[in-house]
N, C-alpha and C positions, 0 to 999 in steps of 0.2 A: 461242748459249747463254751465259749468264753464270754463272760459278762463284761460290759463296758466298764472302764475304770473311772468314769466321771461321776459326779454326784447324781443322785436320783432327783429328777425334776418334776415328775408327775406320777401320781398313783390314781388308778381308776377302779371303780366298783360298778358292777352290773347289779341292779336291784329291781324288785317288783313293786317297791313303794318309795318313790324318790323323796317325798315329803318326810316320811319317817326316817329315812336314811340321812337326809340333811340334818334333822334334829339330833340323831344319834352320833353321827360323825362330827357335827358341829360342836356338840358338848364335849367330845373327847379332845378336839383340837382347838377349842376356844373360838370357833368361827361364828359370827353373828349375822353375816350376810353372804348369800349365795347369788351368783348370776345365773338365772334360770332362762333357758332358751326355748322352753315349751316343746311342742311337737315339731321335730325336724324330719323332713322326708329325704330318704336316701334312695336314689333311683338306680335302675339297672344300667343306665348309661355309664355310671362311674363306680358302682359297687358290685361285689360278688360275695356269695356265701357258698362255701364248699365247692368253689370253682364254677358256679353257675351265676348268671345275672341275678342280682338281689333287688327287691323293691320292699322297703320297710320304713317304719316310722319309729322314732325313739325320742324320749324327753332327755335333755341333757342339762346338767347343772354344774357350775364351776365355782371354786373358791380357792383362796391361797392361805397357807399356813407358813408364814415366812416366805421363803423362795420356793416352797413345794406347792405345786398345783394339784388340787384334788378335783377329780371328775366323777360325777355320778351319771349313770346311764340307765334309763328304764325303757325296755322294749315296749312298744305300744301295739304294733301290728306288723305282719309279715314275718318272714324267716330271717333271723339274725342271731348274733351271739346270745 
């Protein structure tokens, strides 16, 4: 497998505690503000999990460190990553 030759533009973490991860990652990267999107519903019309229609909810939070976008994902319900 060949890795793309461009700069890395986004890094994402899946966590079971989005608030604690915001604090930990924020202190490491000097981030003081996150954009939190709360509970987002991903429906089976547009999402799959292991090849089957997926219906799940996740909390998502975004921030930037320079040009690097940081994304935190906390599964809330349903089958997902």
